[in-house]
C-alpha positions as CSV (number, residue, x, y, z in Angstrom):
1,X,9.8,-9.2,20.7
2,X,6.7,-7.8,18.8
3,X,3.1,-9.0,18.7
4,X,2.0,-11.0,15.7
5,X,-0.2,-8.1,14.7
6,X,2.6,-5.6,14.7
7,X,4.1,-4.3,11.4
8,X,7.5,-5.2,12.9
9,X,6.7,-8.8,13.7
10,X,9.2,-11.3,12.2
11,X,11.4,-8.6,10.5
12,X,15.1,-9.1,10.5
13,X,17.0,-7.2,13.1
14,X,20.5,-5.7,13.3
15,X,22.8,-5.0,16.3
16,X,24.3,-1.6,16.8
17,X,26.2,0.3,19.5
18,X,24.5,3.3,20.9
19,X,26.2,6.6,21.6
20,X,26.6,5.6,25.3
21,X,28.3,2.4,24.3
22,X,25.4,0.0,25.0
23,X,24.6,-2.7,22.5
24,X,21.0,-2.3,21.1
25,X,18.9,-4.3,18.7
26,X,17.0,-2.5,16.0
27,X,14.5,-3.7,13.3
28,X,15.8,-3.2,9.7
29,X,13.9,-0.7,7.6
30,X,11.4,-2.4,5.4
31,X,10.4,-1.4,1.9
32,X,6.7,-0.7,1.4
33,X,5.1,-1.9,-1.7
34,X,2.5,0.4,-3.4
35,X,-0.9,-0.2,-1.9
36,X,-4.2,0.1,-3.7
37,X,-7.0,1.7,-1.8
38,X,-9.7,4.3,-1.7
39,X,-9.2,8.0,-0.9
40,X,-11.0,9.1,2.2
41,X,-11.1,12.6,3.8
42,X,-10.3,12.7,7.5
43,X,-13.2,13.9,9.6
44,X,-12.9,15.5,13.0
45,X,-12.3,12.9,15.7
46,X,-11.1,10.1,13.3
47,X,-8.7,7.6,14.8
48,X,-6.8,5.1,12.8
49,X,-7.6,2.2,15.2
50,X,-11.3,2.9,14.9
51,X,-11.0,3.2,11.1
52,X,-9.2,-0.2,11.0
53,X,-11.8,-1.8,13.2
54,X,-14.6,-0.5,10.9
55,X,-12.8,-1.9,7.9
56,X,-11.4,-5.2,9.1
57,X,-12.9,-5.8,12.6
58,X,-9.4,-5.5,14.0
59,X,-8.2,-2.1,15.4
60,X,-4.6,-3.3,15.7
61,X,-4.4,-3.3,11.9
62,X,-4.2,0.5,11.9
63,X,-0.7,0.3,10.7
64,X,-2.0,-1.0,7.3
65,X,-3.5,2.4,6.8
66,X,-0.3,4.1,7.9
67,X,1.7,1.9,5.5
68,X,-0.6,2.7,2.6
69,X,0.3,6.4,3.1
70,X,4.0,5.8,3.8
71,X,3.6,7.6,7.1
72,X,6.1,6.9,9.8
73,X,4.1,8.5,12.6
74,X,0.6,7.0,12.1
75,X,-1.3,9.6,14.2
76,X,-0.2,12.4,11.9
77,X,-2.5,10.9,9.2
78,X,-5.6,12.0,11.1
79,X,-4.3,15.2,12.7
80,X,-5.5,17.5,9.9
81,X,-9.3,17.6,9.3
82,X,-10.0,17.3,5.6
83,X,-6.7,15.6,4.7
84,X,-7.3,12.9,2.1
85,X,-5.6,9.6,2.9
86,X,-5.5,6.3,1.1
87,X,-7.4,3.5,2.9
88,X,-6.2,0.1,1.7
89,X,-8.6,-2.5,0.3
90,X,-9.1,-5.5,2.4
């Protein structure tokens, strides 16, 4: 269902019935462990996938940065110039 590089890969799923009566499958919420890292101020034009590529050589690992900041919507991390975010250690 998800790529191996996805934060949702291999997580348990649950079945539910939607408001319209259709059966849907959802990924269970996962608990995020505290993550060590270095603070970094967001600069104009920063993108998480490019930051991840610079740090790990793999832009699809942007979700590691989002997880280190407990952010549900990853792009909000870089929306505000000057915001200090936690960039996880490799």
